[in-house]
C-alpha positions in Angstrom: 0.8 4.8 1.2 -3.1 3.0 2.2 -2.8 -1.0 1.4 -5.3 -0.3 -1.6 -2.7 1.4 -3.2 0.0 -1.3 -2.7 -2.3 -3.8 -4.2 -1.9 -1.3 -7.5 1.5 -1.3 -6.9 1.9 -4.8 -6.8 -0.6 -5.5 -10.2 1.4 -2.8 -11.9 4.9 -4.3 -11.2 4.0 -7.9 -12.3 2.1 -6.0 -14.8 5.5 -4.2 -16.5 7.9 -7.0 -15.8 6.3 -8.3 -19.0 6.7 -12.0 -17.9 3.3 -12.8 -17.9 1.7 -13.2 -21.7 0.1 -10.3 -23.4 -3.3 -11.1 -23.2 -3.3 -11.4 -19.6 -6.3 -9.6 -17.8 -5.3 -7.9 -14.4 -7.3 -6.6 -11.4 -6.7 -5.8 -7.6 -9.7 -7.9 -6.4 -10.8 -11.1 -6.4 -13.6 -11.0 -9.0 -16.9 -13.1 -8.8 -16.3 -15.5 -11.6 -20.1 -16.2 -11.6 -20.9 -12.7 -12.1 -17.9 -11.3 -14.0 -17.0 -11.9 -17.8 -13.1 -12.9 -17.1 -11.1 -13.5 -20.0 -7.9 -15.0 -19.0 -5.1 -15.7 -18.4 -6.3 -13.4 -15.1 -3.7 -11.8 -12.8 -6.1 -11.3 -9.9 -4.7 -9.6 -6.3 -6.4 -9.8 -2.9 -6.3 -9.0 0.7 -5.5 -11.9 2.8 -5.5 -9.8 6.2 -4.0 -5.9 7.7 -2.7 -5.6 10.6 -1.3 -2.3 12.1 2.1 -3.5 13.9 1.2 -2.1 17.5 -2.5 -0.8 18.9 -1.4 2.7 19.2 0.5 2.8 15.9 0.8 6.4 15.2 4.9 7.6 15.4 5.1 11.2 15.5 7.5 11.7 12.3 7.8 15.7 12.1 6.4 18.5 11.2 5.3 20.5 8.2 6.8 23.6 7.9 6.0 26.9 5.5 7.7 28.6 3.3 8.6 31.1 6.6 9.3 28.4 8.8 6.1 28.4 10.6 5.5 24.6 11.5 1.9 24.2 9.9 1.2 20.8 11.2 2.3 17.5 11.7 3.4 14.2 10.4 2.5 10.3 11.8 3.6 7.1 10.2 1.5 4.4 11.5 3.1 1.1 10.5 1.1 -2.5 9.4 1.3 -5.2 7.8 -0.3 -6.3 4.8 -0.2 -10.2 3.0 -2.2 -10.7 0.0 -2.8 -13.5 -2.4 -1.7 -13.0 -5.7 -3.6 -15.6 -8.4 -3.7 -16.3 -11.5 -5.8 -18.4 -13.6 -5.8 -20.1 -16.3 -8.2 -23.1 -18.5 -7.2 -26.8 -18.3 -6.2 -27.5 -22.3 -4.7 -23.9 -23.0 -1.6 -22.6 -23.8 -0.7 -21.3 -20.8 0.7 -23.3 -17.7 -0.3 -22.8 -14.7 3.1 -23.5 -12.7 5.1 -21.4 -16.0 2.4 -18.8 -14.8 2.9 -19.2 -11.2 6.8 -19.0 -12.0 7.1 -15.9 -13.9 4.7 -14.1 -11.3 7.6 -15.4 -8.5 10.1 -14.7 -10.7 8.5 -10.5 -11.2 8.1 -10.3 -7.4 11.3 -11.9 -6.0 13.1 -8.8 -7.0 11.3 -6.7 -4.4 11.6 -9.7 -2.1 13.7 -8.4 1.2 16.0 -11.5 1.5 16.7 -11.4 -2.3 17.4 -8.3 -4.6 14.9 -5.6 -2.4 14.7 -3.6 -4.9 11.8 -1.0 -3.8 8.2 -1.5 -5.0 7.2 1.9 -3.3 9.1 3.9 -1.0 6.3 3.2 1.5 7.4 -0.5 2.1 9.6 -1.2 4.3 9.6 -5.4 4.0 8.7 -7.2 1.4 8.5 -10.9 1.5 7.7 -13.6 -1.3 6.0 -16.8 0.6 5.2 -19.7 -1.1 3.2 -20.6 -4.4 1.5 -23.3 -5.3 -1.6 -24.7 -8.0 -5.2 -24.5 -6.0 -7.2 -25.5 -8.4 -11.3 -25.5 -7.0 -13.2 -27.9 -9.4 -16.6 -27.4 -7.6 -16.7 -23.5 -9.1 -15.6 -25.0 -12.6 -13.9 -28.0 -13.8 -11.6 -26.4 -16.3 -9.9 -23.3 -14.4 -6.9 -23.5 -12.8 -5.3 -21.5 -10.4 -1.5 -20.8 -9.1 -1.6 -18.6 -6.3 0.8 -17.1 -4.5 1.2 -15.5 -1.3 3.3 -12.4 -0.4 4.0 -10.8 3.0 3.9 -6.7 2.7 5.0 -4.5 5.5 4.3 -0.5 4.9 3.7 2.8 6.6 0.7 5.1 6.0 1.0 8.7 6.6 -1.5 10.8 8.6 -0.6 14.5 8.9 -3.1 17.3 10.6 -2.9 21.2 10.3 -1.7 23.3 13.3 -2.8 27.2 13.9 0.7 28.7 14.6 1.3 32.5 17.6 1.4 35.2 14.0 1.8 38.2 16.7 2.1 38.5 20.0 1.3 42.4 21.3 3.0 43.6 24.8 2.3 45.7 26.7 4.9 48.4 26.6 7.7 48.8 30.1 5.6 50.0 32.7 2.0 49.6 31.6 0.1 47.1 32.8 -3.5 47.9 33.0 -6.4 45.6 32.6 -7.8 46.6 29.3 -7.4 44.1 26.5 -5.2 46.2 24.4 -2.4 46.0 26.4 -2.0 42.3 25.4 -2.7 40.2 22.3 -1.9 36.7 21.0 -2.9 36.0 17.4 -2.6 32.9 15.8 -3.0 32.2 11.9 
């Protein structure tokens, strides 16, 4: 699963948890508050960093076979670590307290924490860690916006596949008939 798809899964997991107010808006990117109309409360998930676990990280996992058992491709996995930031935005004086929204986000995501209940976010995520959360208001942008920021580390794998030809037919010369003609022996690929 690609990192972008992991972010979509995190947004969906929080949304489906039912822990945030019904009026919450959800986005899988960091919105530009100067140019985008934002309705509060807002949950946004954005990437902090992404790194492959190893420099040469494409572990061979196996072959793909067709219905006849012919090897028609290979499967490789690349492991990566993704750090994301889950932010909940609200406004000063609204009925939605940023601390309470942050607690709701933590509770929604902690069920996937590898040290906690450890439910699977997706099959491709093999480790999930809910990190520190804190109030992170930026009064230079807007004196009324309030934000809770929760950091999450995710270890996942992305699958890559190849297509490969396979030998369909091998024609060999009959016993004792080893001439120079091309018809003596041929190999056909799929």
